[in-house]
C-alpha positions in Angstrom: 46.4 56.8 -165.7 43.6 54.5 -167.5 43.8 52.1 -164.6 43.3 54.8 -162.2 40.3 56.2 -163.9 38.9 52.7 -164.1 39.3 52.4 -160.5 37.6 55.7 -159.6 34.5 54.5 -161.8 34.5 51.3 -160.0 34.3 53.2 -156.4 31.5 55.3 -157.6 29.6 52.4 -159.0 30.2 50.7 -155.5 28.0 53.6 -154.0 25.0 52.4 -155.8 23.7 55.6 -157.0 23.9 54.9 -160.8 23.0 51.1 -160.9 19.3 50.4 -162.0 19.5 47.0 -160.2 20.3 48.7 -156.9 17.5 51.2 -157.5 15.0 48.4 -157.9 16.1 46.8 -154.9 16.0 50.0 -152.7 12.6 51.0 -154.2 10.0 51.4 -151.4 7.3 49.8 -153.6 9.2 46.5 -154.0 7.9 44.7 -151.0 9.5 41.5 -149.4 7.7 38.6 -148.3 7.9 39.7 -144.6 6.4 43.1 -145.8 3.7 41.1 -147.5 2.7 39.1 -144.4 2.8 42.1 -142.2 0.4 44.0 -144.5 -1.9 40.9 -144.6 -1.8 40.6 -140.8 -2.8 44.3 -140.5 -5.6 44.1 -143.1 -6.9 41.0 -141.5 -6.9 42.6 -138.1 -9.0 45.6 -139.7 -11.4 43.0 -141.2 -11.8 41.6 -137.5 -12.3 45.0 -135.9 -14.9 45.7 -138.6 -16.6 42.4 -137.7 -16.3 43.2 -134.0 -18.1 46.4 -134.3 -20.8 44.9 -136.7 -21.3 42.2 -133.9 -21.7 44.9 -131.3 -24.2 46.7 -133.4 -26.2 43.5 -134.1 -26.1 42.4 -130.4 -27.7 45.8 -129.5 -30.4 45.2 -132.0 -30.7 41.7 -131.2 -34.6 41.7 -130.5 -35.3 43.4 -133.6 -33.3 41.0 -135.7 -34.8 37.9 -133.9 -38.2 39.3 -134.7 -37.4 39.6 -138.4 -35.9 36.1 -138.7 -38.7 34.3 -136.9 -41.4 36.2 -138.9 -41.8 33.5 -141.5 -42.4 31.0 -138.9 -45.9 29.8 -139.1 -48.4 30.3 -136.2 -49.0 26.8 -135.6 -45.3 26.2 -134.9 -44.6 25.3 -131.2 -48.2 26.1 -130.4 -48.4 24.3 -127.3 -50.3 25.2 -124.1 -51.4 28.5 -126.1 -47.7 29.6 -126.3 -46.1 30.4 -129.7 -42.5 30.8 -130.4 -39.2 29.0 -130.5 -38.1 26.4 -127.9 -34.9 26.7 -125.8 -33.7 23.0 -125.2 -30.5 24.2 -123.1 -29.8 26.3 -120.3 -27.7 28.8 -122.3 -29.1 28.2 -125.8 -30.9 31.4 -125.7 -27.5 33.5 -125.1 -25.6 31.2 -127.7 -28.1 31.5 -130.3 -28.1 35.4 -129.8 -24.2 35.3 -130.4 -24.4 33.2 -133.3 -26.9 35.6 -134.8 -24.8 38.7 -134.2 -21.7 37.0 -135.5 -23.6 36.2 -138.7 -25.0 39.8 -139.0 -21.6 41.2 -137.9 -19.8 39.7 -141.0 -22.7 41.1 -143.2 -22.3 44.5 -141.7 -18.6 44.2 -142.1 -18.8 42.9 -145.6 -17.8 46.4 -147.4 -14.8 46.6 -145.4 -13.9 43.1 -145.9 -14.0 43.4 -149.6 -12.1 46.8 -149.6 -9.4 45.4 -147.6 -9.1 42.3 -150.0 -9.0 44.6 -152.9 -6.5 47.1 -151.4 -4.3 43.8 -150.7 -4.3 42.5 -154.1 -4.6 45.5 -156.3 -0.6 46.1 -156.5 -0.4 43.0 -158.3 -3.1 43.7 -160.8 -2.8 45.6 -164.3 -4.4 49.0 -164.7 -7.4 47.6 -166.7 -8.0 45.1 -164.0 -7.7 47.8 -161.1 -10.4 49.9 -162.7 -12.9 47.1 -162.3 -12.3 46.6 -158.6 -14.4 49.4 -157.0 -17.6 48.7 -159.6 -17.3 45.0 -158.9 -17.0 45.6 -155.2 -20.2 47.6 -155.2 -21.9 45.2 -157.7 -21.1 42.5 -155.4 -22.7 44.1 -152.3 -25.7 45.1 -154.4 -26.1 41.4 -155.8 -25.4 39.9 -152.2 -28.3 42.2 -150.4 -30.8 41.3 -153.5 -29.9 37.8 -152.8 -30.6 37.9 -149.0 -33.7 39.9 -149.6 -35.1 37.1 -152.2 -34.0 34.4 -149.9 -36.1 36.2 -147.1 -39.1 36.5 -149.3 -38.7 32.9 -150.3 -38.0 31.5 -146.6 -41.7 31.4 -145.8 -42.5 28.6 -148.2 -39.9 26.0 -147.3 -40.4 26.8 -143.5 -44.1 26.6 -143.6 -43.9 23.3 -145.6 -41.4 21.7 -143.3 -43.4 22.8 -140.2 -46.6 21.5 -141.2 -45.6 18.5 -143.1 -45.7 16.3 -139.8 -48.2 18.4 -137.8 -50.9 15.6 -138.1 -48.6 12.9 -136.7 -46.0 14.7 -134.7 -46.2 17.4 -132.0 -43.0 19.5 -133.1 -41.0 21.7 -131.0 -38.5 23.8 -132.9 -35.7 24.7 -131.1 -34.2 28.3 -131.4 -30.7 26.8 -132.4 -32.1 24.6 -135.3 -34.3 27.3 -136.6 -31.8 30.1 -136.6 -29.1 27.9 -138.1 -31.3 26.9 -140.9 -32.4 30.6 -141.7 -28.8 32.0 -141.5 -27.5 29.3 -143.8 -30.4 29.8 -146.2 -29.9 33.6 -146.5 -26.3 33.2 -146.6 -26.4 30.7 -149.6 -28.9 33.0 -151.6 -26.4 35.8 -150.9 -23.6 33.8 -152.3 -25.7 32.5 -155.4 -26.3 36.0 -156.5 -22.5 36.5 -156.9 -22.5 34.1 -160.0 -22.2 37.2 -162.6 -19.1 38.4 -160.8 -17.7 34.8 -160.7 -18.4 34.2 -164.5 -17.1 37.6 -165.5 -13.8 37.0 -163.6 -13.5 33.6 -165.4 -14.0 35.5 -168.7 -11.4 38.1 -167.8 -8.7 35.4 -167.4 -9.8 33.4 -170.5 -11.5 30.4 -168.8 -15.1 30.9 -170.4 -16.2 33.3 -173.0 -19.4 35.0 -174.1 -19.8 32.9 -177.1 -19.4 29.7 -174.9 -22.0 30.8 -172.2 -24.3 31.6 -175.3 -23.8 28.3 -176.8 -24.7 26.4 -173.8 -27.7 28.7 -172.8 -30.2 26.0 -173.2 -28.2 23.4 -171.3 -27.5 25.9 -168.7 -31.0 27.0 -168.2 -32.3 23.4 -168.0 -29.8 22.2 -165.5 -30.3 25.3 -163.2 -34.2 24.6 -163.1 -33.4 21.2 -162.4 -30.9 22.0 -159.5 -33.5 24.5 -158.0 -36.0 21.6 -157.6 -33.3 19.6 -155.9 -31.5 22.0 -153.7 -34.8 23.5 -152.1 -35.1 22.6 -148.8 -38.8 21.9 -148.8 -41.5 20.3 -151.0 -43.4 23.4 -151.9 -44.1 24.8 -155.4 -43.1 28.2 -155.1 -39.5 27.9 -154.0 -38.1 26.2 -157.1 -39.8 28.5 -159.3 -38.4 31.7 -157.7 -35.1 30.0 -157.5 -35.1 28.9 -161.1 -36.2 32.3 -162.4 -33.4 34.1 -160.4 -30.7 31.7 -161.7 -31.8 32.3 -165.4 -31.7 35.9 -164.8 -28.4 35.9 -163.2 -27.0 33.7 -166.1 -28.5 36.3 -168.7 -27.1 39.1 -166.7 -23.6 37.5 -166.7 -23.5 37.2 -170.5 -24.4 41.0 -170.6 -21.8 42.0 -168.1 -19.2 39.8 -169.8 -20.0 41.4 -173.2 -19.4 45.0 -171.9 -16.4 44.4 -169.6 -14.3 41.9 -171.6 -15.1 43.4 -175.0 -14.1 46.9 -173.7 -10.7 45.7 -172.2 -10.0 44.1 -175.7 -10.5 47.1 -177.6 -8.4 49.1 -175.2 -5.7 46.7 -175.5 -5.9 46.9 -179.4 -5.8 50.6 -179.4 
């Protein structure tokens, strides 16, 4: 009888209804590697769709965008035969340059969707205290990126004017549309990326690589280094660009310390509670 009872219990266990391990394996939230790759594929596809929509919008408003981007160009540039403007050096350069501009702005327009899809993909693997920071960080990242691009556009006139007028006495400069818009696009995107410094430092603080105390102790060295770097990386010899860049980096560094103080300290207090 005892053997018969054990056999009946074994048959019941084979059904998997009462096994915690089987419940975990059959849990719909437990995704396999194939499921993760499939989810990643669809999220990348959604990002590409958002970029494509942004490219179409940018291409529709291409004339307005080109007018905004070439506004910092001095009136003396390409002023040959009474004509002012950028020069096309190839048969299809006008079309290819327009496509490049549309792609750059399409990515910028799709940035909210890209950041959301990235967060949605990694959020299942985050702790609850990390998930609650995701949406505010995404919004803050967008705001900082826009501020960086706006500041870069304001500063752009100084290095462009310097570079155009530097050889005006000895050379007849013909600035091609491709070289100018490539320079402008890279310049603005770099400024947008630099303004993400507070988020990068805060993330490093959350995983324990840097601390608020460390940043404060290295404050003097950091400011001197950033101001020195601003004089080197500026693509021109004008006086104003390094000043604006140095001030921006100093403000971003101090804002990073402030952000780390509130975010990391709050998380520590919640863990100890």
